N, C-alpha and C positions, 0 to 999 in steps of 0.2 A: 397497671401495665401488664399483661401477662407474661410471663416467663418462656421464651422460646427455647427447644430443644431440638438438637441437631437428629436427624435420622437417625445416624448411628446409637443414639441412647436408648433408642426402640429396639435395636436390636441387643445392646446390655441386659435390656430387661428379660431376655431370654434367660440370663443365668438366675434372676429372681426366680423364675418359674420353677427352675431346675435346681433351687436352694431347698425349696419348701415341700411338705410333703402334700399327698393328693388333694384335697380339699382347700387347701389355702388361697387359693387363686380365684375359687368358683363362691358365688354367692351361698353364703350357710343357708341362707334363708329357704334354699331348694336342696342341698344337698344333704342335709338334715335329716328330711323328710324322704326325700329317694333311697336314703343309704339305710334308715330304720323302719319306715312303713311298709306292712306288708302291700299295701296298694299303692305303691309308689308309681304303677305305671299309670293307672288311673288319676293320680295326682297330677302327673307331668301332663296328661292329655286332657285336665278338663281346664286347668288353671288357666290358659291362655282367654278362653273365654266360657262365661256361666249365664246360662239362660234364665229365665224366671224360676221355672219348675225346680231347677239346680240349683237357685240361690235359697230358695226358700225350703228345700231339703236341710242345706248345710247350715243354716240358719236354727232351722228345728233341731238339729245334730246340735250345734254350739250351745244352743240352750241347755240340752239335756245333760251333757258335758257339764256345762257352769253347773246347775243345781248337784250334782254329783260333787264338784269341787266344793261346795259351799258345805256339804255334809262331812267332805273327805278332803283336806286341804292338802294330804299327802300322798292321794291314790294317784301312782306315776300312771297307769294307763287313760284314766280322765284327763290328767292334766296334759297330756301328752294328745288326746284326741280333741281337745278343746284350742290346744294351740296349733294343730295339723288344719282345722276345719277354719280357724279364725284366720289362718294365712292363705288357704284356700281361697278364702272370700275378700282377701285381699286389705283385709283388718288388722295393718301393722299395730296401731295404737292397743286393740284389743288382744294382739298377742305377748303384749308386754308382760302383763303380769302372771300367767301361766308359765311364761317362760324364767320370769326372776324365780318364783318358786322352783322349775326344774333344776334353775342353776344351784338354790342351794341344797336338793336333796341329791346333788350329783358333782360335788366337789371335784370328783377325780375323773371327770368327762370333761375337760376343758373348751369341747367345741360348743356347748353351749351357752358358755361365757362369750366364747368368740361370736356366737349367733346373736345374742344378747346386745353386744357392742354394735353390730352392723345394722341390726335393725333401729337402734338408738341413732346412728349415723344418719340412717337412711330418713328417720323422721325431722332431721335437722339438727338434734341437740347433741351436738359434736362434743361438749365439755362431758356429758353424762358417759358416751361412747369411749371417751378417752378414760373416764376414770374407771369404768367396768375394766377395759384392758390393764389400766395400773393395776388394780386387784388380783386380776387374774397374773399379773406378773410378781406380783407380792407372795404369791404361793408356786407358783411354775415361772422362776426367773428365766429358764430356756424356753420356754414356748414359743415357737417361731411365727406362729398364727397373730397372736397378742403383740409382737413384735411389730410384724407386718401391718397389722391394722395401726398400732400407736404411730406408728415411724409414717404411715402414707395419712393418719391426719394431721400431724407436725408438717410435712410437706405440702397438704392441701390449705393448711392455715399459713403459710410463707413462714413455716418457722424450723428453716433447715437446721440450725444449731443447736434446736431441742432435741429433732431426729438422730443428730451425731452424739449427742451428749450419751441420751439412753442408750445408743448401741456401745459406745466404748464404755460406759458402766460395767454392762453386761458381759462385755469382753473382760473388762479387769476383775470382774468377780467370778470368772467361769472357771478360773483354775481350782481356788478353793472349793465350789459348789462338786465340780466334776471328781473332785477328791473324796469328797463325803457319798455323792452317788455319781459315778461311772456316766456318762453320756446324757445329762439333764442338760448342758448346754450344747448344741452342735457350733463349737467356735467357728469354722468354715463358713458355715451359713450366714453367721452375723458377721463375718467378715466382709461375705459377697454384698451383704446389703449394705453395710458399711460404705464399702468400696462404691456401690451405686448411688448413695446420695451424695459420696464427694464427687462422682462424675456427673451428677444432674447438677451441683451447681461451679461445672467445669474446673474443680480442684484436681486437676488430674493427677498432680505430682503426689499428693496424699492418697487418691485413689490406687497411683502404682504401688505406691508403698505399703498399702493393707493387702494388697493383691498378692506383693512378693513374699509378704507374711505368711498368706494362706499356700502359697506354693513350697514354701518351705516346711510349712506342716504336714501337708502331706502332697509328696510329688505325683499320685496319682489321680488324682484328681483334676478333671480337664477345665473345671470350669473358671477358677483364677487365672490359670492359662489363659484363657480364651477371651476372657475380661481384660486383660493386660494388652493382649493382641489388638484387640478393636480400639482401645486409649491410643496404642502406638500407631495404629492406622491413623486414627482422627489425626495426632499431630504429624503426619506426614511422613513418621518413621517405617517406612512400608519393610526396608528389606530388615530392620530389626524385627517386626512383626509376624514377617512369614515364617520363621521356625517355630516361633511360639505355636502360631496356627494347624502349622504339621503335628506339631506335639499334641495338641489338643486334640485333632481330630483321631489320632493315634491311640489316645486315652480313652475316649469318649465311649460310653457303652453302646450296644449294638443298637438300642433304640434310638438314640442321640445322634449317630455317628453320621449317618446321610444329612441332617439337619448342620450338624457343625462344619462339616466339609463344605456345604454350601454357603455357610456363611463366610468361611475362609475365602471360598473362591470370590465371592460379591465384593469382598473386602480388598483382596490383593489385585485383582483384575479391572483395570477402568474400563466404565461401560462405553461402548460404542456409539457414534452418534451419526444417524441417518444421514447420508448423503445431502447436501442443499438446506439443511437445517442447522439453527443456531446450537451451540453447545448449550448444555445445562447450565455451565458455572457462570456463563455470561448473560445468563437469564435473571434477573432480582425474582420473579416469581419461583425460579427452582432452586434458589438459595437455601442450602439446609437451615437458617437461622429464621425462615418464614414457614417453620413447621411449627402447627400448634402444639403447645405442652398439653399432658394427658389430664383431663378435668379431674381426675381422681388421686393423683400423685403417682411417685414412683413406682410402689411394689404392688400398688393394685391395677395397672395399668394391661397387663398381659391375662389371657385369660387361657388357661390351661391345666393337664394335670400330670403330675410328675414326681415321681419315689426321689427323694436325694440320691444321686447315684453318688460312690467313694465311700459310702457310710457304711 
């Protein structure tokens, strides 16, 4: 039986978007090429449909890059060209070997490891994807994209306790890690993700507790305030939620303020029911519990870009 999720949880997912850096919510199979390829516009335009002539050209290019890589396994330009060409062809399987080599050659660029994990997950090899995330986290324990990806896999596999344990362990080790290298682990963003997992499991008391910790850590960050307000609203505690909404809206950066104010308005103002029509609350089909859960799990549901505010 698939797990049901209330509509408000989809709203809370906005917080996850705001918790992570730009490309974390976008498929890296596209974004890595867009960010780094000089022909990114052509890539985007040609990817949806490839004619016979174009495909033949791409296959010829891939063959050429492959020959270079065979002679020069560490040729970064050839590896990248082979990766890009195979992705344009939709050959995810063929993209794995050059991508694995690129990961080895670029240990300080974790986006490639995340891309590799996503490619493996897309091919259905979830364990290999999870191991790739774990390997990245072993060397970069605060990498939010890897945390997000691994948590998403655990939720998709109906292993919420594994997701919670991963995030709790990350928070436990955050202080000594940050003492050695400040800023390695973004504690508030990890707390937001943990609270999101709790909320998805309807463990609202634990979700509120972790959001309270985040609020104490940084009183200028609107995200945990908004998260707590939404949970209180879900529990019917509208009066308690209102001041949190107000404060969250006042603290939100200009680029998010309108969105937060709209969420607050929708949360505290009951929707009007047209005259002569049945109230949504009395209609089984309108029940929040009939909303389908996201197929990709909690952190992968939204699709947006944002830099983490409050940092």
